[in-house]
C-alpha positions as CSV (number, residue, x, y, z in Angstrom):
1,M,56.6,-2.2,43.9
2,W,54.5,-0.6,41.7
3,L,54.8,-3.1,39.4
4,A,52.2,-5.8,41.5
5,P,49.4,-4.1,42.3
6,A,49.6,-2.5,38.8
7,A,49.6,-6.6,37.5
8,L,47.0,-7.1,39.5
9,L,44.5,-4.9,38.4
10,L,44.9,-6.3,35.0
11,I,44.7,-9.2,35.9
12,G,41.1,-8.5,37.4
13,F,40.2,-6.8,34.7
14,F,40.7,-10.0,32.9
15,L,39.5,-12.6,35.3
16,L,36.6,-10.1,36.4
17,M,35.7,-7.6,33.3
18,R,36.2,-9.4,30.3
19,P,33.8,-12.3,30.7
20,E,31.0,-10.2,31.7
21,Q,31.4,-8.1,28.7
22,K,31.2,-10.8,26.6
23,K,28.0,-12.6,27.8
24,R,26.2,-8.4,28.1
25,K,27.5,-8.6,24.2
26,E,26.3,-12.2,23.1
27,M,23.3,-11.3,24.9
28,D,22.5,-7.4,23.4
29,E,23.0,-9.8,19.6
30,M,20.7,-12.8,21.1
31,I,18.2,-9.5,21.4
32,A,19.0,-7.8,18.6
33,N,18.6,-11.4,16.4
34,L,14.8,-11.8,17.8
35,K,12.0,-11.7,15.5
36,K,8.5,-12.9,15.7
37,N,7.6,-16.5,16.2
38,D,10.3,-17.8,18.2
39,R,10.4,-19.8,21.3
40,I,11.9,-17.7,24.2
41,E,12.3,-18.6,28.1
42,T,12.5,-15.9,29.9
43,I,14.4,-15.0,33.8
44,G,10.8,-16.2,35.4
45,G,10.5,-19.6,33.5
46,I,7.4,-18.4,31.6
47,L,7.9,-20.5,27.7
48,A,5.9,-18.1,25.0
49,T,6.0,-17.0,21.8
50,V,7.4,-13.9,20.6
51,V,4.7,-12.3,18.7
52,S,5.8,-8.2,18.2
53,V,9.5,-7.3,18.7
54,K,9.6,-3.0,19.8
55,K,13.0,-2.6,19.7
56,D,13.3,1.1,19.5
57,Q,11.3,0.8,23.4
58,G,13.1,-2.2,24.4
59,E,10.0,-4.0,24.8
60,L,8.3,-7.2,23.0
61,V,5.1,-8.7,23.1
62,V,4.7,-12.9,24.1
63,R,2.4,-15.3,23.4
64,I,1.6,-17.6,26.9
65,D,-1.3,-20.1,26.0
66,E,-1.8,-21.0,22.4
67,K,-5.7,-22.5,23.4
68,T,-6.6,-19.1,24.6
69,N,-3.8,-16.5,22.9
70,A,-3.0,-15.5,26.2
71,E,-0.6,-12.5,24.9
72,M,1.8,-10.6,27.9
73,R,4.1,-7.5,27.5
74,L,7.9,-8.0,28.1
75,K,11.0,-5.9,28.6
76,V,13.2,-7.6,26.2
77,R,16.1,-8.4,29.3
78,A,13.8,-10.7,30.4
79,I,14.7,-12.6,28.6
80,A,17.0,-15.4,29.5
81,R,17.6,-17.6,25.9
82,V,15.7,-18.1,22.7
83,L,14.9,-22.1,22.0
84,D,15.3,-24.2,19.5
85,K,12.7,-24.4,16.4
86,S,13.0,-27.9,17.3
87,D,12.6,-27.8,21.0
88,K,8.2,-27.2,21.8
89,S,8.8,-28.4,25.5
90,G,11.5,-25.7,26.7
91,K,14.1,-28.4,27.4
92,S,17.7,-27.6,26.9
93,D,20.4,-29.8,24.9
94,Q,21.7,-30.3,27.8
95,Q,21.2,-33.4,30.3
96,D,20.1,-33.0,33.4
97,E,22.9,-34.7,36.5
98,D,21.3,-36.6,39.4
């Protein structure tokens, strides 16, 4: 009788919690490997180049405009992804499906 609810909780853990933990670990790893001149995309869609990383403060300085050298400070959690070195336009390798 008590076995069914316990099994449901265990299944719920593996279906809901485990993927979130894995995603958080990958994000922490990405932030730990962040360095100067990496191209990033923020959660707001801004494409930028990393100027400096202050891991102890949880923030970084990025250049958002190459012509005017406009910079802004961001929290590291605002990073959506790190772009490939060859990917100057910010487009991913994935094909758009129409």
